[in-house]
MDTraj code that builds the backbone (N, CA, C; nanometers):
import mdtraj as md
import numpy as np

residues = "UNK UNK UNK UNK UNK UNK UNK UNK UNK UNK UNK UNK UNK UNK UNK UNK UNK UNK UNK UNK UNK UNK UNK UNK UNK UNK UNK UNK UNK UNK UNK UNK UNK UNK UNK UNK UNK UNK UNK UNK UNK UNK UNK UNK UNK UNK UNK UNK UNK UNK UNK UNK UNK UNK UNK UNK UNK UNK UNK UNK UNK UNK UNK UNK UNK UNK UNK UNK UNK UNK UNK UNK UNK UNK UNK UNK UNK UNK UNK UNK UNK UNK UNK UNK UNK UNK UNK UNK UNK UNK UNK UNK UNK UNK UNK UNK UNK UNK UNK UNK UNK UNK UNK UNK UNK UNK UNK UNK UNK UNK UNK UNK UNK UNK UNK UNK UNK UNK UNK UNK UNK UNK UNK UNK UNK UNK UNK UNK UNK UNK UNK UNK UNK UNK UNK UNK UNK UNK UNK UNK UNK UNK UNK UNK UNK UNK UNK UNK UNK UNK UNK UNK UNK UNK UNK UNK UNK UNK UNK UNK UNK UNK UNK UNK UNK UNK UNK UNK UNK UNK UNK UNK UNK UNK UNK UNK UNK UNK UNK UNK UNK UNK UNK UNK UNK UNK UNK UNK UNK UNK".split()
xyz = np.array([
    [-0.0865, 0.0677, -1.6503],
    [0.0008, 0.0469, -1.5620],
    [0.1440, 0.0773, -1.5790],
    [0.1771, 0.0734, -1.7108],
    [0.2983, 0.1071, -1.7598],
    [0.3308, 0.2539, -1.7240],
    [0.2346, 0.3382, -1.7313],
    [0.2547, 0.4897, -1.7062],
    [0.2927, 0.5010, -1.5721],
    [0.2309, 0.4228, -1.4825],
    [0.2703, 0.4364, -1.3413],
    [0.4084, 0.4140, -1.3197],
    [0.4814, 0.3055, -1.3911],
    [0.6135, 0.2704, -1.3638],
    [0.7027, 0.3738, -1.4351],
    [0.6622, 0.4462, -1.5359],
    [0.7260, 0.5613, -1.6045],
    [0.7309, 0.6536, -1.4887],
    [0.6424, 0.6836, -1.4182],
    [0.6522, 0.7822, -1.3023],
    [0.7745, 0.7409, -1.2175],
    [0.7889, 0.6097, -1.1844],
    [0.9107, 0.5595, -1.1053],
    [1.0402, 0.6281, -1.1693],
    [1.0562, 0.6069, -1.3146],
    [1.1579, 0.6572, -1.3640],
    [1.1975, 0.8039, -1.3357],
    [1.0840, 0.8703, -1.3448],
    [1.1101, 1.0154, -1.3157],
    [1.1533, 1.0469, -1.1866],
    [1.1257, 0.9556, -1.0647],
    [1.1649, 0.9858, -0.9409],
    [1.3019, 0.9325, -0.9064],
    [1.3694, 0.8587, -1.0046],
    [1.5059, 0.8114, -0.9783],
    [1.6026, 0.9161, -1.0251],
    [1.6130, 1.0192, -0.9416],
    [1.7071, 1.1257, -0.9871],
    [1.8584, 1.1203, -0.9208],
    [1.8606, 1.0289, -0.8330],
    [1.9904, 1.0131, -0.7680],
    [2.0032, 0.8696, -0.7226],
    [2.1096, 0.7999, -0.7489],
    [2.1285, 0.6730, -0.6985],
    [2.2750, 0.6469, -0.6762],
    [2.3340, 0.7213, -0.5854],
    [2.4765, 0.7196, -0.5429],
    [2.4795, 0.6778, -0.3923],
    [2.3893, 0.5938, -0.3361],
    [2.4023, 0.5612, -0.2004],
    [2.5306, 0.4731, -0.1671],
    [2.5848, 0.4743, -0.0587],
    [2.7026, 0.4048, -0.0210],
    [2.6874, 0.2887, 0.0648],
    [2.5561, 0.2793, 0.1302],
    [2.5428, 0.1748, 0.2283],
    [2.3990, 0.1271, 0.2056],
    [2.3757, 0.0083, 0.2835],
    [2.2377, -0.0447, 0.2871],
    [2.1331, 0.0575, 0.3391],
    [2.1900, 0.1196, 0.4640],
    [2.1120, 0.2221, 0.5129],
    [2.0740, 0.3271, 0.4201],
    [2.1771, 0.3774, 0.3335],
    [2.1614, 0.4844, 0.2369],
    [2.0613, 0.4486, 0.1263],
    [2.0776, 0.3171, 0.0833],
    [1.9866, 0.2636, -0.0183],
    [1.8358, 0.2676, 0.0352],
    [1.8254, 0.2115, 0.1577],
    [1.6949, 0.2031, 0.2229],
    [1.6234, 0.3282, 0.2279],
    [1.7014, 0.4345, 0.2631],
    [1.6622, 0.5749, 0.2652],
    [1.6168, 0.6298, 0.1495],
    [1.7079, 0.6059, 0.0362],
    [1.6638, 0.6395, -0.1032],
    [1.5392, 0.5845, -0.1518],
    [1.5145, 0.4581, -0.1294],
    [1.3948, 0.3816, -0.1805],
    [1.2776, 0.4299, -0.1002],
    [1.2943, 0.4503, 0.0299],
    [1.1879, 0.5024, 0.1177],
    [1.1348, 0.6391, 0.0631],
    [1.2417, 0.7179, 0.0419],
    [1.2044, 0.8611, -0.0081],
    [1.1309, 0.8518, -0.1388],
    [1.1773, 0.7721, -0.2372],
    [1.1220, 0.7567, -0.3655],
    [0.9721, 0.7290, -0.3507],
    [0.9516, 0.6114, -0.2788],
    [0.8155, 0.5454, -0.2736],
    [0.7172, 0.6087, -0.1716],
    [0.7709, 0.6782, -0.0595],
    [0.6799, 0.7462, 0.0452],
    [0.6606, 0.8941, 0.0179],
    [0.7550, 0.9568, -0.0561],
    [0.7398, 1.1087, -0.0644],
    [0.7160, 1.1486, -0.2209],
    [0.8144, 1.1058, -0.3086],
    [0.8138, 1.1396, -0.4408],
    [0.6975, 1.0664, -0.5289],
    [0.6835, 0.9599, -0.5079],
    [0.5765, 0.8751, -0.5918],
    [0.4288, 0.9223, -0.5638],
    [0.3913, 0.9313, -0.4265],
    [0.2669, 0.9847, -0.4169],
    [0.2266, 1.1185, -0.4747],
    [0.3357, 1.2178, -0.4602],
    [0.3221, 1.3355, -0.5243],
    [0.2991, 1.3327, -0.6814],
    [0.3846, 1.2557, -0.7410],
    [0.3763, 1.2254, -0.8914],
    [0.2442, 1.1770, -0.9415],
    [0.2019, 1.0664, -0.8577],
    [0.0858, 1.0044, -0.8919],
    [-0.0413, 1.0877, -0.8812],
    [-0.0528, 1.1562, -0.7583],
    [-0.1506, 1.2459, -0.7404],
    [-0.1584, 1.3633, -0.8368],
    [-0.0472, 1.4045, -0.9037],
    [-0.0505, 1.5020, -0.9958],
    [-0.0848, 1.4439, -1.1557],
    [-0.1019, 1.3128, -1.1532],
    [-0.1474, 1.2791, -1.2818],
    [-0.3110, 1.2347, -1.2874],
    [-0.3811, 1.2971, -1.3626],
    [-0.5135, 1.2600, -1.3645],
    [-0.5485, 1.1296, -1.4326],
    [-0.4595, 1.0668, -1.4948],
    [-0.4852, 0.9247, -1.5587],
    [-0.4467, 0.8262, -1.4529],
    [-0.3907, 0.8599, -1.3357],
    [-0.3562, 0.7645, -1.2347],
    [-0.4236, 0.8054, -1.0993],
    [-0.4795, 0.9151, -1.0761],
    [-0.5280, 0.9577, -0.9470],
    [-0.6603, 1.0387, -0.9851],
    [-0.7615, 0.9987, -0.9079],
    [-0.7776, 0.9136, -0.7945],
    [-0.7812, 0.7721, -0.8312],
    [-0.7961, 0.7443, -0.9666],
    [-0.7907, 0.5994, -1.0190],
    [-0.7612, 0.5934, -1.1661],
    [-0.6963, 0.4865, -1.2093],
    [-0.6756, 0.4572, -1.3428],
    [-0.7826, 0.3672, -1.3817],
    [-0.8170, 0.3698, -1.5330],
    [-0.9265, 0.2942, -1.5753],
    [-0.8646, 0.1637, -1.6377],
    [-0.9522, 0.0615, -1.6435],
    [-0.9462, -0.0590, -1.6987],
    [-1.0513, -0.0731, -1.8194],
    [-1.0084, -0.1062, -1.9418],
    [-1.1041, -0.1129, -2.0389],
    [-1.2128, -0.2246, -2.0072],
    [-1.3292, -0.2010, -2.0663],
    [-1.4386, -0.3032, -2.0448],
    [-1.3962, -0.4380, -2.1238],
    [-1.4511, -0.5487, -2.0566],
    [-1.4261, -0.6810, -2.1266],
    [-1.5448, -0.7706, -2.0887],
    [-1.5575, -0.8831, -2.1538],
    [-1.6627, -0.9719, -2.1520],
    [-1.6118, -1.1133, -2.1376],
    [-1.6813, -1.1992, -2.0637],
    [-1.6439, -1.3454, -2.0728],
    [-1.7841, -1.4223, -2.0302],
    [-1.7495, -1.5542, -2.0667],
    [-1.8783, -1.6486, -2.0393],
    [-1.8318, -1.7604, -1.9563],
    [-1.9095, -1.7965, -1.8615],
    [-1.8832, -1.9116, -1.7850],
    [-1.9975, -2.0112, -1.8182],
    [-1.9500, -2.1241, -1.8621],
    [-2.0539, -2.2174, -1.9163],
    [-2.1410, -2.2954, -1.8031],
    [-2.2570, -2.3284, -1.8391],
    [-2.3464, -2.3968, -1.7331],
    [-2.2786, -2.5133, -1.6948],
    [-2.3145, -2.5598, -1.5590],
    [-2.2582, -2.6968, -1.5074],
    [-2.3651, -2.7870, -1.4826],
    [-2.4979, -2.7430, -1.4984],
    [-2.6159, -2.8379, -1.4598],
    [-2.7278, -2.7849, -1.5323],
    [-2.8420, -2.8767, -1.5322],
    [-2.9582, -2.8388, -1.5972],
    [-3.0218, -2.7180, -1.5133],
    [-2.9787, -2.6969, -1.3992],
    [-3.0524, -2.5948, -1.3232],
    [-2.9841, -2.4476, -1.3352],
    [-2.8953, -2.4413, -1.4333],
    [-2.8372, -2.3015, -1.4560],
    [-2.8108, -2.2820, -1.6031],
    [-2.7887, -2.1583, -1.6514],
    [-2.7562, -2.1243, -1.7839],
    [-2.6095, -2.0898, -1.7951],
    [-2.5650, -2.0661, -1.9042],
    [-2.4277, -1.9917, -1.9338],
    [-2.4463, -1.8620, -1.8733],
    [-2.3437, -1.8381, -1.7934],
    [-2.3376, -1.7022, -1.7296],
    [-2.2488, -1.6058, -1.8241],
    [-2.3301, -1.5093, -1.8625],
    [-2.2540, -1.4065, -1.9515],
    [-2.2268, -1.2826, -1.8617],
    [-2.1039, -1.2300, -1.8717],
    [-2.0574, -1.1149, -1.7830],
    [-1.9999, -1.0088, -1.8628],
    [-2.0484, -0.8900, -1.8315],
    [-1.9833, -0.7702, -1.9026],
    [-1.9191, -0.6771, -1.7818],
    [-1.7737, -0.6812, -1.7813],
    [-1.7182, -0.6116, -1.6749],
    [-1.6967, -0.4765, -1.7295],
    [-1.7522, -0.3761, -1.6632],
    [-1.7415, -0.2262, -1.6992],
    [-1.6815, -0.1425, -1.5780],
    [-1.6413, -0.0234, -1.6212],
    [-1.6052, 0.0797, -1.5178],
    [-1.5025, 0.0237, -1.4180],
    [-1.4123, -0.0333, -1.4820],
    [-1.2860, -0.0847, -1.3956],
    [-1.2081, 0.0419, -1.3580],
    [-1.1787, 0.0444, -1.2215],
    [-1.0928, 0.1415, -1.1670],
    [-0.9927, 0.0900, -1.0776],
    [-0.8729, 0.1233, -1.0973],
    [-0.7562, 0.0746, -1.0088],
    [-0.7216, 0.1992, -0.9111],
    [-0.7281, 0.1685, -0.7948],
    [-0.6937, 0.2701, -0.6797],
    [-0.5693, 0.2255, -0.6064],
    [-0.5104, 0.3212, -0.5512],
    [-0.4007, 0.3027, -0.4709],
    [-0.2537, 0.3134, -0.5254],
    [-0.2479, 0.3617, -0.6463],
    [-0.1178, 0.3747, -0.6986],
    [-0.0187, 0.4654, -0.6231],
    [-0.1018, 0.5611, -0.5503],
    [-0.0121, 0.6722, -0.4780],
    [0.0696, 0.6113, -0.3547],
    [0.0167, 0.4805, -0.3131],
    [0.0937, 0.4312, -0.1902],
    [0.1056, 0.2909, -0.1965],
    [0.1074, 0.2274, -0.3185],
    [0.1015, 0.0791, -0.3344],
    [0.2274, 0.0200, -0.2978],
    [0.3333, 0.0936, -0.3285],
    [0.4778, 0.0174, -0.3159],
    [0.5524, 0.0766, -0.1938],
    [0.6054, -0.0282, -0.1162],
    [0.6754, -0.0083, -0.0007],
    [0.7957, -0.0975, 0.0104],
    [0.9045, -0.0511, 0.0556],
    [1.0210, -0.1329, 0.0741],
    [0.9821, -0.2574, 0.1493],
    [1.0294, -0.3641, 0.1084],
    [1.0197, -0.5087, 0.1807],
    [1.1521, -0.5445, 0.2315],
    [1.1930, -0.5285, 0.3521],
    [1.3203, -0.5645, 0.4042],
    [1.4322, -0.4763, 0.3536],
    [1.5573, -0.4976, 0.3802],
    [1.6649, -0.4120, 0.3315],
    [1.6896, -0.4221, 0.1962],
    [1.7347, -0.3194, 0.1352],
    [1.7846, -0.3279, 0.0032],
    [1.9277, -0.3980, 0.0000],
    [1.9627, -0.4335, -0.1199],
    [2.1193, -0.4642, -0.1340],
    [2.2017, -0.3544, -0.1178],
    [2.3149, -0.3778, -0.0790],
    [2.4118, -0.2857, -0.0685],
    [2.4408, -0.2213, -0.2198],
    [2.4397, -0.1037, -0.2246],
    [2.4699, -0.0458, -0.3634],
    [2.5957, -0.0776, -0.4078],
    [2.6167, -0.0813, -0.5316],
    [2.7472, -0.1111, -0.5924],
    [2.7694, -0.0458, -0.7277],
    [2.8971, -0.0386, -0.7748],
    [2.9311, 0.0298, -0.8887],
    [2.9408, -0.0769, -1.0008],
    [2.8770, -0.0479, -1.1240],
    [2.8968, -0.1341, -1.2378],
    [2.9074, -0.0412, -1.3575],
    [3.0198, -0.0642, -1.4370],
    [3.0383, 0.0188, -1.5635],
    [3.0227, 0.1697, -1.5256],
    [3.0751, 0.2173, -1.4098],
    [3.0617, 0.3594, -1.3908],
    [2.9225, 0.3992, -1.3347],
    [2.8319, 0.3169, -1.3074],
    [2.7053, 0.3500, -1.2518],
    [2.6680, 0.2921, -1.1299],
    [2.6145, 0.3638, -1.0315],
    [2.5725, 0.3138, -0.8948],
    [2.4388, 0.2380, -0.9176],
    [2.4295, 0.1232, -0.8734],
    [2.3130, 0.0176, -0.8760],
    [2.2514, 0.0029, -0.7337],
    [2.1197, 0.0297, -0.7445],
    [2.0516, 0.0011, -0.6269],
    [1.9457, -0.1034, -0.6446],
    [1.9346, -0.1954, -0.5654],
    [1.8473, -0.3272, -0.5815],
    [1.7654, -0.3430, -0.4595],
    [1.6303, -0.3510, -0.4767],
    [1.5530, -0.3698, -0.3586],
    [1.4151, -0.4462, -0.3919],
    [1.3615, -0.5228, -0.2945],
    [1.2455, -0.5743, -0.3188],
    [1.1318, -0.4843, -0.2460],
    [1.0131, -0.4797, -0.3195],
    [0.9129, -0.3955, -0.2821],
    [0.7863, -0.4674, -0.2437],
    [0.7123, -0.4449, -0.1386],
    [0.5750, -0.5125, -0.1261],
    [0.4792, -0.4210, -0.1954],
    [0.3852, -0.4880, -0.2652],
    [0.2715, -0.4204, -0.3380],
    [0.1585, -0.4533, -0.2487],
    [0.1063, -0.3330, -0.1854],
    [0.0009, -0.3298, -0.0955],
    [-0.1039, -0.2244, -0.1160],
    [-0.2129, -0.2376, -0.1001],
    [-0.3323, -0.1317, -0.0943],
    [-0.3796, -0.1092, -0.2490],
    [-0.3360, -0.1919, -0.3386],
    [-0.3778, -0.1795, -0.4683],
    [-0.5165, -0.2509, -0.4965],
    [-0.6152, -0.2015, -0.5336],
    [-0.7298, -0.2582, -0.5440],
    [-0.8177, -0.2080, -0.6813],
    [-0.9015, -0.3069, -0.7305],
    [-0.9648, -0.2817, -0.8372],
    [-1.1139, -0.2961, -0.8202],
    [-1.1996, -0.2092, -0.8643],
    [-1.3440, -0.2185, -0.8510],
    [-1.4118, -0.2100, -0.9953],
    [-1.5100, -0.3061, -1.0118],
    [-1.5830, -0.2959, -1.1370],
    [-1.7303, -0.2888, -1.1112],
    [-1.8117, -0.2473, -1.1949],
    [-1.9419, -0.2570, -1.1978],
    [-1.9593, -0.3640, -1.3234],
    [-2.0504, -0.4523, -1.2931],
    [-2.0554, -0.5749, -1.3991],
    [-2.1992, -0.5932, -1.4170],
    [-2.2301, -0.6348, -1.5464],
    [-2.3670, -0.6884, -1.5806],
    [-2.3503, -0.8390, -1.5924],
    [-2.4351, -0.9000, -1.5395],
    [-2.4311, -1.0553, -1.5413],
    [-2.5749, -1.1127, -1.5716],
    [-2.5721, -1.2138, -1.6436],
    [-2.7063, -1.2923, -1.6743],
    [-2.6800, -1.4292, -1.6932],
    [-2.7624, -1.5129, -1.6301],
    [-2.7508, -1.6536, -1.6439],
    [-2.7074, -1.7270, -1.5047],
    [-2.6925, -1.6548, -1.4063],
    [-2.6677, -1.7300, -1.2736],
    [-2.7795, -1.8212, -1.2371],
    [-2.9006, -1.7911, -1.2701],
    [-3.0318, -1.8723, -1.2434],
    [-3.0974, -1.9097, -1.3787],
    [-3.2004, -1.9757, -1.3614],
    [-3.2849, -2.0076, -1.4897],
    [-3.3492, -1.8956, -1.5486],
    [-3.3775, -1.7964, -1.4542],
    [-3.4364, -1.6582, -1.4942],
    [-3.3536, -1.5878, -1.5596],
    [-3.3513, -1.5586, -1.6919],
    [-3.2551, -1.4990, -1.7583],
    [-3.2703, -1.3395, -1.7678],
    [-3.2338, -1.2750, -1.6449],
    [-3.2434, -1.1478, -1.6498],
    [-3.0983, -1.0813, -1.6155],
    [-3.0692, -0.9587, -1.6506],
    [-2.9341, -0.9008, -1.6347],
    [-2.9491, -0.8447, -1.4966],
    [-2.8342, -0.8626, -1.4178],
    [-2.8173, -0.8119, -1.2867],
    [-2.6919, -0.7112, -1.2957],
    [-2.6968, -0.6115, -1.2207],
    [-2.5887, -0.5221, -1.2046],
    [-2.5266, -0.5632, -1.0832],
    [-2.3953, -0.5882, -1.0808],
    [-2.3342, -0.6309, -0.9454],
    [-2.1974, -0.5527, -0.9394],
    [-2.1388, -0.5711, -0.8200],
    [-2.0027, -0.5109, -0.7927],
    [-1.9153, -0.6215, -0.7832],
    [-1.7815, -0.6048, -0.8282],
    [-1.6752, -0.6969, -0.8215],
    [-1.5641, -0.6132, -0.7745],
    [-1.4814, -0.6700, -0.6743],
    [-1.3701, -0.6087, -0.5972],
    [-1.2529, -0.7033, -0.6138],
    [-1.1421, -0.6462, -0.6714],
    [-1.0219, -0.7318, -0.6661],
    [-0.9144, -0.6594, -0.5904],
    [-0.8451, -0.7424, -0.5030],
    [-0.7215, -0.6885, -0.4180],
    [-0.6047, -0.7624, -0.4355],
    [-0.5035, -0.6884, -0.4369],
    [-0.3619, -0.7367, -0.4532],
    [-0.3140, -0.7705, -0.3177],
    [-0.2755, -0.8881, -0.3088],
    [-0.2247, -0.9447, -0.1681],
    [-0.0889, -1.0199, -0.1809],
    [-0.0026, -1.0171, -0.0878],
    [0.1270, -1.1026, -0.0710],
    [0.2024, -1.0835, -0.2063],
    [0.2085, -0.9710, -0.2633],
    [0.2819, -0.9573, -0.3822],
    [0.4263, -0.8731, -0.3710],
    [0.5237, -0.9266, -0.4291],
    [0.6529, -0.8700, -0.4022],
    [0.6872, -0.8304, -0.5335],
    [0.7590, -0.7081, -0.5554],
    [0.8231, -0.6705, -0.7044],
    [0.9637, -0.6506, -0.6687],
    [1.0396, -0.6606, -0.7775],
    [1.1860, -0.6393, -0.7649],
    [1.2105, -0.5084, -0.8382],
    [1.2897, -0.4126, -0.7763],
    [1.3058, -0.2952, -0.8350],
    [1.4639, -0.2712, -0.8328],
    [1.5161, -0.2137, -0.9477],
    [1.6567, -0.1900, -0.9713],
    [1.6631, -0.0549, -1.0365],
    [1.7457, 0.0343, -0.9952],
    [1.7847, 0.1699, -1.0456],
    [1.9248, 0.1929, -1.0681],
    [1.9666, 0.2553, -1.1708],
    [2.1196, 0.2894, -1.1809],
    [2.1337, 0.4354, -1.2205],
    [2.2426, 0.4886, -1.1930],
    [2.2703, 0.6182, -1.2283],
    [2.4282, 0.6351, -1.2400],
    [2.4746, 0.7103, -1.3478],
    [2.6178, 0.7466, -1.3525],
    [2.6217, 0.8420, -1.2215],
    [2.7569, 0.8323, -1.1690],
    [2.7789, 0.9208, -1.0456],
    [2.7457, 1.0650, -1.0706],
    [2.6514, 1.1226, -0.9935],
    [2.6350, 1.2683, -1.0130],
    [2.5226, 1.3025, -1.1138],
    [2.4703, 1.2091, -1.1736],
    [2.3701, 1.2345, -1.2794],
    [2.2382, 1.1710, -1.2580],
    [2.1350, 1.1917, -1.3378],
    [2.0132, 1.1440, -1.3252],
    [2.0130, 1.0000, -1.3367],
    [1.9131, 0.9175, -1.2669],
    [1.9120, 0.7823, -1.2848],
    [1.7986, 0.7272, -1.3630],
    [1.8034, 0.5813, -1.3913],
    [1.7042, 0.5383, -1.4713],
    [1.6604, 0.4039, -1.3869],
    [1.5401, 0.3801, -1.4291],
    [1.4844, 0.2487, -1.3773],
    [1.5224, 0.1289, -1.4690],
    [1.5903, 0.0435, -1.4205],
    [1.6519, -0.0728, -1.4956],
    [1.5519, -0.1831, -1.4988],
    [1.5137, -0.2252, -1.3698],
    [1.4290, -0.3295, -1.3583],
    [1.3039, -0.3025, -1.2638],
    [1.1802, -0.3442, -1.3071],
    [1.0660, -0.3445, -1.2335],
    [0.9945, -0.4773, -1.2603],
    [1.0070, -0.5722, -1.1766],
    [0.9606, -0.6993, -1.2023],
    [0.8801, -0.7644, -1.0933],
    [0.7507, -0.7992, -1.1421],
    [0.6664, -0.8661, -1.0627],
    [0.6527, -1.0163, -1.1032],
    [0.6991, -1.1186, -1.0342],
    [0.6915, -1.2628, -1.0838],
    [0.5586, -1.3114, -1.0734],
    [0.5068, -1.3006, -0.9468],
    [0.3611, -1.3577, -0.9445],
    [0.2748, -1.2562, -0.8604],
    [0.1675, -1.2135, -0.9197],
    [0.0813, -1.1156, -0.8605],
    [-0.0443, -1.2017, -0.8085],
    [-0.0646, -1.1862, -0.6751],
    [-0.1722, -1.2556, -0.6104],
    [-0.3025, -1.1689, -0.6054],
    [-0.4124, -1.2246, -0.6346],
    [-0.5251, -1.1410, -0.6310],
    [-0.6459, -1.2089, -0.5586],
    [-0.7161, -1.1394, -0.4780],
    [-0.8351, -1.1941, -0.4196],
    [-0.9466, -1.1111, -0.4964],
    [-1.0674, -1.2155, -0.5139],
    [-1.1929, -1.1563, -0.5994],
    [-1.2974, -1.1778, -0.5038],
    [-1.3712, -1.0630, -0.4775],
    [-1.5035, -1.0843, -0.4152],
    [-1.6090, -1.0150, -0.4975],
    [-1.7274, -1.0703, -0.4876],
    [-1.8334, -1.0116, -0.5763],
    [-1.9622, -1.0023, -0.4975],
    [-2.0625, -0.9288, -0.5546],
    [-2.2022, -0.9103, -0.4976],
    [-2.2718, -1.0380, -0.4582],
    [-2.3384, -1.0367, -0.3471],
    [-2.4075, -1.1606, -0.3146],
    [-2.5248, -1.1920, -0.4043],
    [-2.5737, -1.0808, -0.4793],
    [-2.6805, -1.1050, -0.5742],
    [-2.6456, -1.2053, -0.6800],
    [-2.5193, -1.2308, -0.6976],
    [-2.4820, -1.3365, -0.7948],
    [-2.4820, -1.4732, -0.7285],
    [-2.5533, -1.5616, -0.7920],
    [-2.5795, -1.7043, -0.7191],
    [-2.5039, -1.7896, -0.8136],
    [-2.3814, -1.8597, -0.7590],
    [-2.3086, -1.9384, -0.8485],
    [-2.2700, -2.0774, -0.7585],
    [-2.2569, -2.1768, -0.8159],
    [-2.2036, -2.3056, -0.7409],
    [-2.0549, -2.2923, -0.7392],
    [-1.9927, -2.3724, -0.6542],
    [-1.8544, -2.3708, -0.6523],
    [-1.7826, -2.3577, -0.7677],
    [-1.8066, -2.4560, -0.8733],
    [-1.7418, -2.4717, -0.9950],
    [-1.7372, -2.3517, -1.0758],
    [-1.8658, -2.2790, -1.0814],
    [-1.8851, -2.1642, -1.1520],
    [-1.8182, -2.0432, -1.0773],
    [-1.8172, -2.0507, -0.9448],
    [-1.7479, -1.9288, -0.8811],
    [-1.6196, -1.9319, -0.8954],
    [-1.5293, -2.0448, -0.9028],
    [-1.4042, -2.0669, -0.9301],
    [-1.3738, -2.0087, -1.0737],
    [-1.4560, -2.0520, -1.1658],
    [-1.4222, -2.0102, -1.3084],
    [-1.4541, -1.8581, -1.3306],
    [-1.5505, -1.8005, -1.2580],
    [-1.5880, -1.6634, -1.2627],
    [-1.4590, -1.5841, -1.2049],
    [-1.4026, -1.6335, -1.1020],
    [-1.2836, -1.5566, -1.0421],
    [-1.1714, -1.5769, -1.1348],
    [-1.1456, -1.6986, -1.1912],
    [-1.0369, -1.7195, -1.2886],
    [-1.0456, -1.6244, -1.4102],
    [-1.1657, -1.6012, -1.4602],
    [-1.1677, -1.5149, -1.5760],
    [-1.1371, -1.3797, -1.5369],
    [-1.1728, -1.3213, -1.4242],
    [-1.1428, -1.1896, -1.3937],
    [-0.9826, -1.1605, -1.3780],
    [-0.9230, -1.2760, -1.2955],
    [-0.7779, -1.2716, -1.2675],
    [-0.7016, -1.2889, -1.3863],
    [-0.7503, -1.3597, -1.4787],
    [-0.6638, -1.3867, -1.6090],
    [-0.6855, -1.2760, -1.7062],
])
top = md.Topology()
chain = top.add_chain()
for i, resn in enumerate(residues, 1):
    res = top.add_residue(resn, chain, resSeq=i)
    for name in ("N", "CA", "C"):
        top.add_atom(name, md.element.get_by_symbol(name[0]), res)
traj = md.Trajectory(xyz[None], top)
């Protein structure tokens, strides 16, 4: 994901807007036109970026179930090319220490992760099941700040996501009670 934000740095080549409207236009241009082109040009990000495999266990909650062992594999993050969009107006650009500063909130939309997972222990019959797991980013806002000396290339000063909200869905082949369903989702999100 860090490489994605490094691409943002490459797109911030000018930041000398004079009004809120100019700042909005600049940010829209970066994230609607420049970003998709750069992401699509990177085989590490497009059509998807990968997530390393990981494992976790959800402990049994009753005599009628076993510890659930899960191996999350083939994690693919999709949507980097158009995940960021301006949310509302940017702040009016200002000059600080000889640099023009643009600050804006961005909505994170359309970013999703898919996994193929192996799970065993959702029932008393101890067999491995291959299931899908889908994670979607929702209602998430990032703060973006770029700066540039007048007439020179800019840099990304801040890209901050305070709380990323995720929805987790999984294959109906996985049979979990409410407590284990909640723990399963927590393990994936954390």
